[in-house]
C-alpha positions in Angstrom: -103.3 95.9 -142.6 -103.8 99.6 -143.0 -107.4 99.3 -141.8 -106.3 97.2 -138.7 -103.6 99.8 -137.9 -106.1 102.6 -138.1 -108.5 100.7 -135.8 -105.6 100.1 -133.4 -104.7 103.8 -133.4 -108.3 104.7 -132.6 -108.3 102.2 -129.7 -105.1 103.8 -128.3 -106.5 107.3 -128.6 -109.6 106.1 -126.7 -107.3 104.9 -124.0 -105.0 108.0 -124.3 -104.9 109.0 -120.6 -104.0 105.4 -119.5 -101.5 105.0 -122.3 -99.7 108.2 -121.4 -99.5 107.2 -117.8 -98.3 103.7 -118.7 -95.5 105.1 -120.8 -94.7 108.4 -119.0 -95.9 108.0 -115.5 -98.0 110.6 -113.6 -98.0 114.0 -115.3 -96.4 117.0 -113.6 -99.2 119.3 -114.6 -102.8 118.4 -115.7 -105.8 120.3 -117.1 -108.8 119.1 -119.0 -107.2 120.2 -122.2 -103.5 119.3 -121.8 -101.1 117.3 -119.6 -97.4 117.9 -119.3 -94.4 115.8 -118.2 -90.7 116.3 -117.4 -89.3 118.6 -114.8 -90.1 121.7 -116.8 -93.2 120.3 -118.6 -91.4 120.1 -121.9 -93.5 117.2 -123.1 -97.2 118.0 -123.6 -100.1 115.8 -124.7 -103.5 117.0 -126.0 -106.3 115.5 -123.9 -109.4 116.8 -125.7 -110.7 118.3 -128.9 -109.8 117.5 -132.5 -106.1 116.9 -131.7 -106.6 114.5 -128.9 -104.0 111.7 -129.2 -101.1 113.9 -130.2 -98.0 114.9 -128.2 -95.0 117.2 -128.6 -91.6 117.3 -126.8 -90.7 121.0 -126.9 -87.1 120.4 -125.8 -86.4 117.6 -128.3 -88.5 119.2 -131.1 -90.3 115.9 -131.9 -93.9 114.7 -131.6 -96.6 112.7 -133.2 -99.3 110.3 -132.2 -99.6 107.1 -130.1 -97.4 104.8 -132.3 -94.6 107.3 -132.3 -94.8 107.8 -128.6 -94.7 104.0 -127.9 -91.7 103.6 -130.3 -89.9 106.6 -128.5 -90.5 105.3 -125.0 -90.0 101.5 -125.6 -87.6 101.5 -128.5 -88.0 99.8 -131.9 -89.9 100.8 -135.0 -93.6 101.2 -135.7 -94.0 97.4 -136.0 -92.7 96.9 -132.5 -94.9 99.7 -131.3 -98.0 98.1 -132.9 -97.1 94.7 -131.4 -96.8 96.2 -128.0 -100.0 98.2 -128.4 -102.0 95.1 -129.3 -100.6 93.2 -126.3 -101.4 96.2 -124.0 -105.0 96.4 -125.3 -105.4 92.6 -124.8 -105.7 91.9 -128.5 -104.1 88.8 -130.2 -100.7 89.1 -131.8 -100.5 89.9 -135.5 -100.5 86.9 -137.9 -97.1 86.4 -139.5 -98.5 87.4 -142.9 -99.8 90.7 -141.5 -96.4 92.2 -140.6 -96.1 94.4 -143.7 -92.6 95.7 -144.5 -93.7 99.2 -145.6 -93.7 101.9 -142.9 -97.0 103.4 -141.8 -97.7 107.1 -141.7 -98.9 108.3 -138.3 -102.3 109.9 -138.6 -102.1 112.8 -136.2 -105.6 114.1 -136.2 -108.6 112.0 -135.3 -111.1 111.6 -138.2 -114.4 113.4 -138.1 -117.0 111.5 -136.1 -119.3 111.3 -139.1 -116.6 109.4 -141.0 -116.6 106.6 -138.4 -119.3 103.9 -138.2 -120.8 104.2 -134.7 -120.7 100.4 -134.3 -116.9 100.6 -135.0 -116.6 103.4 -132.5 -118.4 101.3 -129.8 -116.3 98.2 -130.6 -113.1 100.1 -130.3 -114.2 101.8 -127.1 -115.1 98.4 -125.6 -111.6 97.2 -126.1 -110.1 100.4 -124.8 -112.4 100.4 -121.7 -111.5 96.8 -120.9 -107.8 97.6 -121.3 -108.0 100.6 -119.0 -109.9 98.6 -116.4 -107.4 95.7 -116.5 -104.4 98.0 -116.2 -105.8 100.1 -113.3 -105.3 99.2 -109.7 -107.5 99.3 -106.7 -108.8 102.7 -105.8 -107.3 104.4 -102.7 -110.1 105.3 -100.2 -108.0 108.4 -99.5 -108.2 109.6 -103.1 -109.2 113.3 -103.1 -112.6 113.0 -104.8 -113.6 110.0 -102.6 -112.5 111.8 -99.5 -114.3 115.0 -100.4 -117.5 113.0 -101.2 -117.1 110.9 -98.0 -117.6 107.6 -99.8 -115.7 104.3 -100.1 -114.5 103.0 -103.5 -116.8 100.0 -103.5 -114.8 98.1 -106.1 -113.9 100.8 -108.6 -110.3 101.2 -109.7 -107.7 104.0 -110.1 -104.9 104.6 -112.6 -101.4 105.8 -111.9 -102.5 109.4 -111.9 -105.0 108.9 -109.0 -107.9 109.1 -111.5 -110.9 106.9 -110.7 -112.0 104.4 -113.3 -115.7 103.5 -113.2 -116.9 100.8 -115.6 -120.2 101.1 -117.4 -121.7 97.6 -117.9 -124.7 95.9 -119.4 -127.0 93.5 -117.7 -124.6 90.7 -118.3 -121.6 92.5 -116.8 -119.8 93.3 -120.1 -117.9 96.6 -119.9 -118.9 99.0 -122.7 -117.3 102.2 -121.6 -115.8 103.9 -118.5 -116.1 107.2 -116.7 -112.9 108.8 -115.4 -113.2 111.0 -112.3 -110.1 113.2 -111.6 -109.2 114.3 -108.2 -110.6 117.8 -108.7 -114.0 116.2 -109.6 -113.7 116.6 -113.4 -115.6 113.8 -115.1 -114.9 112.4 -118.6 -116.5 109.5 -120.5 -114.5 107.4 -122.9 -114.5 108.8 -126.4 -116.8 106.7 -128.6 -118.1 104.7 -125.7 -121.7 103.6 -125.5 -123.3 105.2 -122.4 -126.9 104.7 -123.3 -128.5 101.6 -121.7 -125.4 101.0 -119.6 -124.7 101.7 -116.0 -122.3 101.5 -113.0 -123.1 98.8 -110.5 -122.4 99.4 -106.8 -122.9 96.4 -104.6 -124.8 93.3 -105.7 -125.4 90.9 -107.1 -128.7 92.1 -108.5 -130.1 88.6 -108.9 -130.6 88.0 -105.1 -131.5 91.6 -104.1 -135.0 92.2 -102.6 -134.8 95.8 -103.8 -132.6 97.7 -106.3 -131.9 101.4 -106.0 -131.4 103.4 -109.2 -129.9 106.9 -109.4 -127.9 109.2 -111.6 -124.3 109.7 -110.4 -121.8 107.3 -109.0 -121.2 109.2 -105.8 -124.9 109.4 -105.2 -125.1 105.6 -105.6 -122.1 105.0 -103.3 -123.8 107.0 -100.6 -127.1 105.2 -101.0 -125.4 101.8 -100.9 -123.5 102.8 -97.7 -126.8 103.9 -96.1 -128.9 100.9 -97.0 -126.5 98.0 -98.0 -128.8 97.5 -101.1 -127.3 97.3 -104.6 -127.4 100.5 -106.6 -127.5 101.0 -110.4 -126.0 104.4 -111.3 -127.2 105.5 -114.8 -124.7 108.3 -114.9 -127.1 111.0 -116.0 -130.8 112.0 -116.0 -131.4 111.0 -119.7 -130.0 107.5 -119.2 -132.1 107.0 -116.0 -135.3 106.6 -118.0 -133.6 104.2 -120.4 -132.0 101.9 -117.7 -134.9 101.6 -115.3 -137.1 99.5 -117.7 -134.1 97.2 -118.5 -133.6 96.5 -114.8 -137.2 95.9 -114.2 -137.5 93.5 -117.1 -134.5 91.5 -116.0 -135.4 91.5 -112.2 -139.2 91.7 -112.0 -139.4 90.3 -108.5 -137.2 93.1 -107.0 -138.7 96.3 -105.8 -137.2 99.2 -107.8 -136.6 102.5 -106.0 -135.7 105.5 -108.1 -133.5 108.0 -106.2 -134.0 111.5 -107.6 -131.6 114.4 -107.8 -133.4 117.4 -106.3 -132.3 120.1 -108.8 -134.3 122.8 -107.2 -132.7 126.2 -107.8 -133.8 129.8 -107.0 -135.4 131.4 -110.0 -135.9 128.2 -111.9 -139.3 126.6 -112.4 -138.1 123.3 -113.6 -136.5 120.5 -111.7 -134.7 118.2 -114.2 -133.6 115.6 -111.7 -137.0 115.1 -110.2 -138.6 115.1 -113.7 -136.3 112.4 -114.9 -136.8 110.3 -111.8 -140.6 110.7 -112.0 -140.6 109.6 -115.6 -138.5 106.5 -114.8 -140.7 105.7 -111.8 -143.9 106.1 -113.8 -142.6 104.0 -116.7 -141.8 101.1 -114.3 -144.4 101.6 -111.6 -141.6 102.0 -109.1 -141.1 103.8 -105.8 -139.4 107.2 -105.8 -137.4 109.0 -103.1 -136.5 112.7 -103.3 -134.0 114.5 -101.0 -135.8 117.0 -98.8 -133.2 119.6 -99.5 -131.7 120.8 -102.9 -129.0 118.4 -104.2 -128.5 114.7 -104.5 -128.3 112.1 -101.8 -124.6 112.6 -101.3 -125.4 116.3 -100.6 -128.0 115.2 -98.2 -125.5 113.0 -96.4 -123.0 115.9 -96.2 -125.6 118.2 -94.8 -127.7 115.9 -92.5 -125.8 112.7 -92.0 -126.0 109.2 -93.5 -129.1 108.3 -91.4 -131.1 111.1 -93.2 -130.3 109.3 -96.5 -131.5 106.0 -95.1 -134.7 107.5 -93.7 -135.5 109.2 -96.9 -135.0 106.0 -98.9 -137.0 103.9 -96.5 -139.8 106.4 -96.9 -139.9 106.0 -100.7 -143.4 105.9 -102.0 -145.3 105.2 -105.3 -146.3 108.2 -107.4 -149.7 109.6 -107.1 -152.1 108.7 -110.0 -152.1 111.1 -112.8 -154.9 113.6 -112.7 -157.6 112.7 -115.3 -157.6 114.9 -118.3 -161.3 114.6 -119.0 -163.7 117.2 -117.6 -165.7 116.4 -114.5 -169.4 116.0 -114.9 -171.6 119.0 -114.1 -173.7 118.4 -110.9 -177.0 119.9 -110.0 -177.4 121.8 -106.7 -178.7 118.8 -104.8 -175.8 116.7 -105.8 -173.3 119.4 -105.0 -174.7 119.7 -101.5 -174.5 116.0 -101.0 -170.9 115.8 -102.2 -169.9 118.7 -100.0 -171.5 117.1 -97.0 -169.6 113.9 -97.6 -166.3 115.7 -97.9 -166.9 117.8 -94.8 -167.7 114.6 -92.8 -164.6 112.9 -94.1 -162.5 115.9 -93.1 -163.9 116.1 -89.6 -163.3 112.3 -89.1 -159.6 112.9 -90.1 -159.4 115.8 -87.6 -160.8 113.6 -84.8 -158.4 110.8 -85.6 -155.5 113.2 -85.6 -156.2 114.7 -82.2 -156.9 111.3 -80.5 -153.7 109.6 -81.9 -150.8 108.9 -79.7 -148.0 111.5 -79.9 -144.8 110.4 -81.8 -141.9 109.4 -79.6 -139.0 111.9 -80.1 -136.5 109.0 -80.5 -138.6 107.1 -83.0 -136.7 106.1 -86.1 -138.3 104.6 -89.2 -137.8 100.9 -89.6 -136.7 99.3 -92.9 -139.7 98.9 -95.2 -141.0 95.4 -96.1 -139.1 95.5 -99.5 -135.7 95.9 -97.8 -134.2 92.8 -96.2 -132.6 94.6 -93.3 -131.6 98.1 -92.1 -127.9 98.4 -91.3 -127.0 99.6 -87.8 -125.3 102.9 -87.1 -125.8 106.4 -88.2 -125.6 109.9 -86.6 -127.5 110.4 -83.4 -128.4 114.0 -84.2 -129.3 115.9 -87.3 -128.9 119.5 -88.2 -132.0 121.6 -87.8 -132.4 122.0 -91.5 -132.9 118.3 -91.9 -135.3 117.6 -89.1 
């Protein structure tokens, strides 16, 4: 019984934001560290760190953890709180023999991560993620983050505090974790949830798609889906991009996979983590790659240049150039060098002649959908800013 109660407590802490809003409603004040309720904010709850899952009512002088909060708000003792918690998490009711008469001591602090089996953490997080998803409602398209990013919800949900709930699933659709996006853009993954090898799906189904787009963040994926009407797999970060791409390719080998890079180009920095991760994923799967022509992701490109700039860039996705051989070139004698140079000059002059005799491009020409895309959606801005032309 004690082990089951501890596991139940961990599941409630994993669902702490949703549990608080279920019991107390929308907080009057919210930060990443703490939320407060009541007119003067007398009840506070810790939202991160070692003391996550604890609360204190400064006016009443009482506090504790999730079981005590449930008992306070819904009445009854800890047994009633545990029964309600199991039902709220979607777990079966206790067996009659499991209702022990002895009281349970609330464990206020979460145990150190190295004291918990990762498999147990993931199992608890799966239950919490499913519970949060089931208790959330449809996302409001006018939610602040969605409005600021200029994207539709595309099936994600929202809790009572207007926080977006994005499920991370496996290839079979099982929810393993969630990402919460607050109205100010703060992002939090479920504590103990398994992010690696899991992803957020936008559009679908994948089984019938001629092409599948794969990117990092959810807003990037929502923008790409709106531009192309193709399903998008959002791996949620650069590290997971390389892990998810081979899984998608193995399950859907007939679909064309297009990796959408984040262009993390910044002044004074020689590296570009987003392009590097996308390149690694594309090379591992022999996929196409598309890179925004300006710094930022594809949502930034849409904001700066319009949704048709996103579509054009994705339609122009191309395979990576072959890697440069690492072995040294053979040493040529003078006669061979002259012959090779003559061939290269002739090839260059032929290219120049072809360029000058080609028909000029029509100013109104727009790239058509590539063969790997079923259709190009209508619409889009008629003009682009000069920086995007």
